[in-house]
C-alpha positions as CSV (number, residue, x, y, z in Angstrom):
1,M,34.3,-105.7,0.9
2,V,30.9,-104.0,0.7
3,G,30.2,-100.8,2.6
4,W,29.6,-97.1,2.7
5,P,29.7,-94.4,5.4
6,V,26.5,-94.2,7.3
7,A,25.3,-92.5,10.5
8,G,24.2,-94.8,13.3
9,P,24.5,-95.8,16.9
10,F,28.1,-96.9,16.4
11,K,29.5,-93.4,15.5
12,P,33.0,-93.0,16.7
13,P,33.5,-91.1,20.0
14,S,35.4,-88.4,18.2
15,T,34.8,-86.9,14.7
16,G,35.2,-89.4,11.9
17,V,33.4,-91.6,9.4
18,S,31.8,-94.9,10.2
19,A,30.6,-97.7,7.9
20,K,28.7,-100.9,8.3
21,T,30.8,-103.3,6.2
22,I,30.3,-106.8,4.9
23,W,33.3,-109.0,4.1
24,V,32.8,-112.0,1.9
25,V,35.4,-114.7,2.3
26,N,35.5,-117.7,0.0
27,S,34.3,-120.8,1.8
28,A,37.4,-122.7,0.7
29,V,39.5,-120.5,3.1
30,E,39.8,-122.7,6.2
31,G,41.8,-120.5,8.5
32,P,41.3,-117.0,10.0
33,V,41.6,-113.8,7.9
34,S,43.3,-110.8,9.4
35,L,42.0,-107.3,8.3
36,T,43.8,-104.0,8.7
37,G,43.2,-100.6,7.1
38,R,45.4,-97.5,6.5
39,R,44.9,-94.2,4.7
40,L,47.0,-93.8,1.6
41,D,46.5,-90.0,1.0
42,G,47.3,-88.9,4.6
43,P,47.8,-90.2,8.1
44,G,45.4,-92.6,9.8
45,V,44.5,-96.2,10.5
46,A,41.1,-97.9,10.5
47,V,39.5,-99.1,13.7
48,F,37.1,-102.2,13.7
49,P,34.8,-101.5,16.6
50,G,32.2,-104.2,16.0
51,Y,32.0,-107.7,14.5
52,E,29.0,-109.9,14.4
53,R,30.8,-112.7,16.2
54,D,31.8,-110.5,19.1
55,P,30.1,-111.6,22.3
56,D,26.7,-109.8,22.8
57,F,27.0,-107.8,19.5
58,Y,23.3,-108.2,18.6
59,E,22.1,-108.1,22.2
60,Q,23.8,-104.8,22.8
61,R,22.4,-103.3,19.6
62,A,18.8,-104.4,20.5
63,A,19.1,-102.9,24.0
64,G,20.6,-99.6,22.6
65,T,23.7,-100.0,24.8
66,Y,26.2,-100.7,22.1
67,V,29.8,-100.4,23.2
68,G,32.4,-100.7,20.4
69,R,36.0,-101.7,20.6
70,W,37.7,-98.4,19.6
71,D,41.2,-99.8,20.1
72,R,41.0,-102.7,17.6
73,T,43.1,-101.8,14.5
74,E,43.3,-105.4,13.4
75,L,40.2,-107.6,13.1
76,V,40.4,-111.4,12.7
77,L,37.5,-113.0,10.8
78,V,37.1,-116.4,12.2
79,P,36.0,-119.5,10.3
80,P,33.7,-120.9,9.1
81,H,33.4,-118.6,6.1
82,V,30.1,-120.0,5.0
83,Y,28.4,-116.6,4.8
84,E,29.4,-112.9,5.0
85,H,31.1,-111.4,8.0
86,R,29.3,-108.3,9.2
87,T,31.6,-105.7,10.8
88,E,32.0,-102.0,11.3
89,I,34.9,-99.8,10.4
90,S,35.7,-96.3,11.8
91,I,38.2,-94.0,10.2
92,P,39.3,-90.6,11.3
93,S,38.5,-88.8,8.0
94,A,37.3,-89.4,4.5
95,G,39.9,-90.2,1.9
96,C,41.7,-93.0,0.0
97,W,41.9,-96.1,2.2
98,Q,43.7,-99.4,1.7
99,F,42.2,-102.5,3.5
100,T,44.5,-105.5,3.6
101,A,43.2,-109.1,4.2
102,R,45.9,-111.6,5.2
103,M,45.5,-115.4,5.2
104,E,48.3,-118.0,5.8
105,T,50.3,-117.3,2.6
106,E,48.1,-114.9,0.7
107,T,47.4,-111.1,0.9
108,V,44.6,-109.2,-0.8
109,E,44.5,-105.4,-0.8
110,I,41.4,-103.4,-1.5
111,V,41.7,-99.6,-2.2
112,Q,38.6,-97.6,-1.8
113,Y,37.8,-93.9,-1.6
114,I,35.5,-93.4,1.4
115,Y,33.4,-90.2,1.5
116,A,32.1,-88.5,4.6
117,D,28.3,-88.9,5.1
118,A,26.2,-85.8,4.5
């Protein structure tokens, strides 16, 4: 996972922190990878409003009419995993967050402190 909070057109409809995020999945992984996120030092779950493989993702951005999926608390990265997956995350507040990637029989957890943008 690569990402940091940034301001942009995909800001959540309520207060919160958003980040453009890149997920790198080994090309040897043949199936889908499921992502979830939860806060470790308080309440909250991550939302994944945008994914580059969503229909019309880039067209909406270019037209300035971007509409995120603010109800998606699980994102499935679909193969092929031959390059990075560009997504967005939105969290209700800065803090210590755990992102979990699940494949068929494997689980990878990433813990990251995410700061609010200035």
